[in-house]
C-alpha positions as CSV (number, residue, x, y, z in Angstrom):
1,M,0.0,0.0,0.0
2,A,1.3,3.4,-0.9
3,A,0.8,6.6,1.1
4,P,-1.9,8.8,-0.4
5,N,-1.3,12.0,-2.3
6,I,-1.7,15.0,0.0
7,Q,-1.4,17.8,-2.6
8,T,-4.0,18.5,-5.2
9,I,-1.3,19.8,-7.6
10,D,1.5,18.0,-9.4
11,L,5.0,18.7,-8.1
12,M,8.1,17.9,-10.0
13,A,10.2,15.2,-8.4
14,T,13.3,17.4,-8.9
15,L,11.9,20.2,-6.8
16,R,13.6,18.8,-3.7
17,D,16.2,16.5,-5.3
18,I,18.5,19.3,-6.6
19,S,21.1,20.1,-3.9
20,P,21.6,22.8,-3.2
21,N,18.2,23.9,-4.3
22,P,18.0,27.6,-5.3
23,T,14.2,27.7,-4.8
24,S,14.0,26.3,-1.3
25,D,13.3,28.9,1.4
26,V,13.2,26.8,4.6
27,T,15.7,24.3,6.1
28,F,14.9,21.8,8.8
29,T,18.0,20.8,11.0
30,F,18.6,17.6,12.9
31,V,21.3,16.8,15.5
32,D,22.4,13.2,15.9
33,E,22.3,12.5,19.7
34,S,25.1,9.9,19.5
35,T,27.6,11.8,17.3
36,G,26.5,15.4,17.6
37,E,26.5,15.8,13.9
38,T,24.0,18.2,12.2
39,S,22.0,17.3,9.1
40,Q,19.6,19.4,7.1
41,L,16.6,19.0,4.8
42,A,15.6,21.8,2.5
43,A,12.0,22.5,1.5
44,H,9.6,25.1,0.2
45,K,7.2,26.9,2.6
46,L,4.5,27.3,0.1
47,V,4.5,23.6,-0.8
48,L,4.3,22.6,2.9
49,A,1.6,25.2,3.6
50,C,-0.5,23.8,0.7
51,G,-0.3,20.3,2.2
52,S,-0.8,21.1,5.9
53,T,-2.8,23.8,7.8
54,V,-0.2,23.6,10.6
55,F,2.5,24.7,8.2
56,M,0.2,27.3,6.8
57,A,-0.3,28.8,10.3
58,Q,3.4,28.4,11.0
59,F,4.7,30.1,7.9
60,Y,1.8,32.5,6.9
61,G,-0.4,32.8,10.1
62,P,-0.6,35.7,12.5
63,I,2.2,34.2,14.7
64,Q,4.3,33.1,11.9
65,E,7.8,31.5,12.1
66,K,10.4,34.2,11.4
67,K,13.4,31.8,11.1
68,D,14.3,30.1,7.8
69,S,16.3,27.4,9.7
70,I,14.0,25.3,12.0
71,P,15.4,22.7,14.4
72,V,13.5,19.5,14.6
73,E,13.8,17.6,17.9
74,D,10.8,15.3,17.9
75,S,11.7,13.3,14.7
76,T,14.6,11.6,13.1
77,I,15.9,13.0,9.8
78,G,14.9,9.7,8.1
79,T,11.3,9.8,9.2
80,F,11.0,13.5,8.5
81,K,12.3,13.0,5.0
82,I,9.6,10.4,4.3
83,F,7.1,12.9,5.7
84,L,8.3,15.6,3.3
85,D,8.3,13.1,0.4
86,V,4.5,12.6,1.1
87,L,3.9,16.3,1.0
88,Y,5.7,16.5,-2.3
89,N,3.6,13.7,-3.7
90,K,6.5,11.3,-4.0
91,K,5.4,7.6,-3.9
92,V,6.1,6.2,-0.4
93,S,5.6,2.5,0.3
94,L,4.0,2.0,3.7
95,E,4.3,-1.8,3.3
96,S,8.0,-1.8,3.6
97,M,8.0,0.2,6.9
98,D,8.3,-1.5,10.4
99,Y,5.8,-0.6,13.1
100,Q,8.1,1.8,14.9
101,L,8.6,3.8,11.7
102,L,4.9,3.8,11.0
103,G,4.3,5.2,14.5
104,E,6.8,8.0,14.0
105,L,5.2,8.8,10.6
106,F,1.7,8.7,12.2
107,Y,2.9,11.1,14.9
108,L,4.1,13.6,12.2
109,A,0.8,13.2,10.3
110,N,-1.2,13.8,13.5
111,K,0.9,16.8,14.4
112,H,0.4,18.4,11.0
113,Y,-3.2,17.4,10.6
114,L,-2.9,15.0,7.6
115,D,-6.0,12.8,8.1
116,T,-5.5,11.0,4.8
117,L,-2.0,9.8,5.7
118,K,-3.2,8.8,9.2
119,D,-6.0,6.7,7.8
120,A,-3.6,5.1,5.3
121,I,-1.2,4.1,8.1
122,V,-4.1,2.7,10.2
123,Q,-5.4,0.8,7.1
124,E,-1.9,-0.6,6.5
125,V,-1.4,-1.8,10.1
126,S,-4.9,-3.3,10.3
127,A,-4.3,-5.4,7.1
128,R,-1.1,-7.0,8.5
129,K,-1.0,-10.5,10.1
130,L,1.4,-11.1,12.9
131,V,3.7,-14.1,13.7
132,S,4.6,-15.1,17.2
133,G,8.0,-13.4,17.1
134,Q,6.4,-10.0,16.4
135,V,3.6,-9.8,19.0
136,L,5.6,-8.4,21.9
137,E,7.4,-6.0,19.7
138,V,4.2,-4.6,18.3
139,A,2.5,-4.5,21.7
140,K,5.4,-2.4,23.0
141,V,5.1,0.0,20.1
142,A,1.4,0.3,20.8
143,E,2.1,1.1,24.5
144,N,4.7,3.7,23.6
145,H,2.3,5.4,21.2
146,A,-0.7,5.3,23.5
147,H,-1.2,9.0,23.1
148,L,-1.8,8.4,19.4
149,E,-5.0,6.5,20.1
150,K,-6.1,5.6,16.6
151,F,-2.7,4.1,15.7
152,A,-2.2,2.3,19.1
153,N,-5.7,0.8,18.9
154,A,-4.9,-0.6,15.4
155,L,-1.8,-2.3,16.8
156,F,-3.6,-3.6,19.8
157,Q,-6.3,-5.0,17.6
158,I,-3.9,-7.1,15.5
159,C,-2.1,-8.3,18.6
160,S,-5.4,-9.3,20.3
161,S,-6.4,-11.1,17.1
162,F,-3.2,-13.1,17.2
163,V,-3.7,-14.0,20.9
164,K,-7.2,-15.2,20.3
165,D,-6.5,-17.1,17.1
166,N,-3.2,-18.7,18.3
167,P,-3.7,-19.9,21.9
168,E,-0.8,-22.5,21.7
169,A,1.7,-19.9,20.5
170,T,0.5,-17.5,23.1
171,L,1.0,-20.0,25.9
172,E,4.5,-20.7,24.5
173,M,5.3,-17.0,24.7
174,C,4.1,-17.0,28.3
175,N,6.4,-19.9,29.2
176,N,9.4,-18.2,27.6
177,E,9.1,-15.0,29.6
178,E,10.3,-14.6,33.2
179,V,7.6,-13.3,35.6
180,G,8.1,-9.7,36.5
181,E,10.3,-8.9,33.5
182,E,9.4,-6.2,31.0
183,N,8.2,-8.6,28.3
184,S,6.2,-10.5,30.8
185,M,4.4,-7.4,32.0
186,T,3.7,-6.4,28.4
187,L,2.3,-9.8,27.6
188,H,0.1,-9.7,30.7
189,R,-1.4,-6.4,29.7
190,L,-2.0,-7.7,26.2
191,L,-3.7,-10.8,27.5
192,A,-5.9,-8.7,29.7
193,R,-6.8,-6.4,26.8
194,A,-7.6,-9.4,24.5
195,S,-9.8,-11.0,27.1
196,R,-11.9,-7.8,27.3
197,A,-12.2,-7.4,23.6
198,K,-15.6,-8.3,22.3
199,P,-16.4,-10.0,19.0
200,R,-17.5,-7.7,16.2
201,Q,-21.3,-7.1,16.0
202,S,-23.6,-5.5,13.5
203,R,-23.6,-2.4,15.8
204,P,-20.1,-2.2,17.4
205,E,-20.1,-1.8,21.1
206,R,-17.5,0.6,22.7
207,E,-15.4,-0.5,25.7
208,V,-16.2,1.9,28.6
209,E,-14.0,2.4,31.6
210,C,-15.6,4.1,34.7
211,F,-12.7,4.4,37.1
212,A,-9.0,5.2,36.7
213,P,-6.9,5.6,39.9
214,Y,-4.4,8.5,39.5
215,G,-1.6,6.4,40.8
216,D,-2.1,3.8,38.1
217,H,-1.7,6.2,35.2
218,R,1.0,5.3,32.7
219,W,2.9,8.4,31.7
220,I,4.3,8.6,28.2
221,N,7.1,11.0,27.3
222,I,6.1,13.3,24.4
223,G,8.5,16.2,24.9
224,K,10.2,17.7,21.9
225,E,13.1,19.5,23.5
226,R,13.7,16.9,26.3
227,A,11.9,13.6,26.2
228,D,10.5,13.8,29.7
229,A,9.8,17.6,29.6
230,V,6.2,16.9,28.6
231,Q,4.3,13.8,29.7
232,Y,0.9,12.4,28.8
233,A,-1.3,9.9,30.6
234,R,-4.7,8.6,29.4
235,A,-7.2,8.2,32.3
236,L,-10.7,7.3,31.0
237,R,-12.1,6.5,27.6
238,L,-15.9,6.7,27.1
239,P,-18.0,7.0,23.9
240,Y,-16.7,10.0,21.9
241,H,-14.7,11.3,24.9
242,L,-11.2,10.9,26.3
243,V,-10.0,12.0,29.7
244,S,-6.3,12.5,30.2
245,F,-3.6,14.4,32.0
246,L,-0.6,16.5,30.8
247,R,2.5,17.3,32.8
248,M,4.9,20.1,31.6
249,K,8.2,20.7,33.3
250,E,9.5,24.2,33.8
251,H,10.5,26.1,30.7
252,S,9.0,23.5,28.3
253,T,6.7,23.5,25.3
254,K,4.2,21.0,24.1
255,G,4.7,22.0,20.4
256,M,2.2,22.9,17.7
257,S,-0.7,20.6,17.6
258,C,-4.1,20.5,15.9
259,T,-7.4,19.6,17.6
260,D,-8.4,17.7,14.4
261,K,-12.1,16.6,14.9
262,N,-12.0,17.2,18.6
263,T,-13.0,19.9,21.1
264,M,-10.4,20.1,23.8
265,V,-11.3,21.3,27.3
266,F,-8.4,22.0,29.7
267,V,-8.2,22.7,33.4
268,V,-4.9,23.8,34.9
269,L,-4.3,21.8,38.1
270,E,-0.9,23.1,39.0
271,G,1.4,26.0,37.8
272,E,0.7,28.4,34.9
273,I,0.9,28.0,31.1
274,S,0.7,30.2,28.1
275,V,-1.9,29.2,25.4
276,I,-1.0,30.0,21.8
277,L,-3.9,30.1,19.3
278,P,-3.9,31.3,15.6
279,T,-5.5,34.7,16.5
280,T,-4.8,35.2,20.2
281,Q,-2.8,34.0,23.2
282,F,-3.4,34.1,27.0
283,S,-2.1,32.8,30.3
284,A,-4.0,30.2,32.4
285,K,-3.2,29.6,36.0
286,K,-4.1,27.0,38.6
287,G,-7.9,26.6,38.6
288,D,-8.4,28.3,35.2
289,S,-10.1,26.4,32.4
290,F,-10.3,26.9,28.6
291,Y,-11.4,25.1,25.5
292,I,-10.2,24.8,21.9
293,L,-12.6,24.1,19.1
294,P,-12.1,21.5,16.3
295,K,-9.5,22.1,13.5
296,I,-7.6,24.7,15.5
297,D,-3.8,24.8,15.7
298,Y,-2.5,25.5,19.2
299,N,0.5,25.3,21.5
300,L,1.0,25.1,25.2
301,I,4.1,26.7,26.8
302,N,5.3,26.6,30.4
303,E,7.4,29.6,30.7
304,K,7.6,29.5,34.5
305,A,10.3,28.0,36.8
306,R,7.9,25.4,38.2
307,D,6.1,22.4,36.8
308,A,2.6,22.5,35.5
309,E,-0.1,19.9,35.2
310,L,-3.4,20.0,33.2
311,F,-6.5,17.9,33.1
312,A,-8.0,17.5,29.6
313,I,-11.3,16.2,28.2
314,Q,-11.3,15.5,24.5
315,S,-14.7,15.3,22.7
316,Q,-14.8,13.9,19.2
317,H,-17.2,15.2,16.5
318,D,-17.8,13.0,13.5
C-alpha cells in the first residue's frame, strides 16, 4: 500500500532533489544525539503550507515562524524526509516500513493534521498479520504510542487477534518469559486487553471504563526539547470522549498541535501556562479552564520556573 497524495497539484520530483536547491526557502535541521553531527533537509514553505494547515499557520499565520532554519527535535531525519516526500507527492511505500517507523510517521501526520495519511497508516497496520515473534514488539510499540489512540488501537487489535487465534503460540510466549520482567508485563497487559475485547457485532459496542486511579496512570514522554519535559497519561475513555492528564516541566513547550475533529477542554491543576492560538494568546493559572474548538492549531508553553499539570477532556465530533 502506498501513502496517499496529500497535494492537489502535481509537483516535479526534482523540486527537492536538486542540492543545493535555489528555490528552497526553509531548512529543517537535525542533531544526531550519538555523534552530535548536524544534518539538514531543504523544503519550500508554500508547498508545505498547501499540504498542511499547521505549516500554513506556522509560515503564513498571525504568529508566523520568522526563522528560515528550523530545528526538529521530535523526529529523526529519516522519518521527517519520508514525511516531506509525502507532502511533495512522491510515492512512499508503507508496506516496507516497520511498526516503529509507521508510528513515527503517524505522529508527524497527526501533528500536521494530515488525516488522509493517518488513515492510510491505520489501514496498512490493520491489514497485517502477525507471527509469534512480532507480537511483543508490536504491543510495546502500541504502548509507547498510547497518546496516538487511533494508531495504538490498530496495533492492539492485530495483537489481540493473534492471541485469540493462536492460543498455543501465546502459551509458549508465556512460558518463555520470566515473571516480572518487562516482556512478561507487556504480555500480561496484552492478554488482559484481549480478554476484554468483544467480537464484532452489527452495531459495534464501545469499551467503557468508569474508574481510573491517579496512581495507576502510565505516563508517556512526548517532549520535543527533552523527552521527559512533557508527559501524557490517558485516564478514562468513554464513547466519543477521552479524559487525560498532561505534565509540563519548567520552561517546556508542548509543540504545535491541531485539535483535528475534537473539542479540547483543559483545566490547569498546577502551575501556569501560556496558550497560543492562531489569533490570540493568553495565560492560564491553577484553577483556570479553557477550551479549543475542532480544527484549530494550538501550542501550550510553560514559561515558569515550576512544573505545570493539566486535566484534559477530548470530545470527538464525526
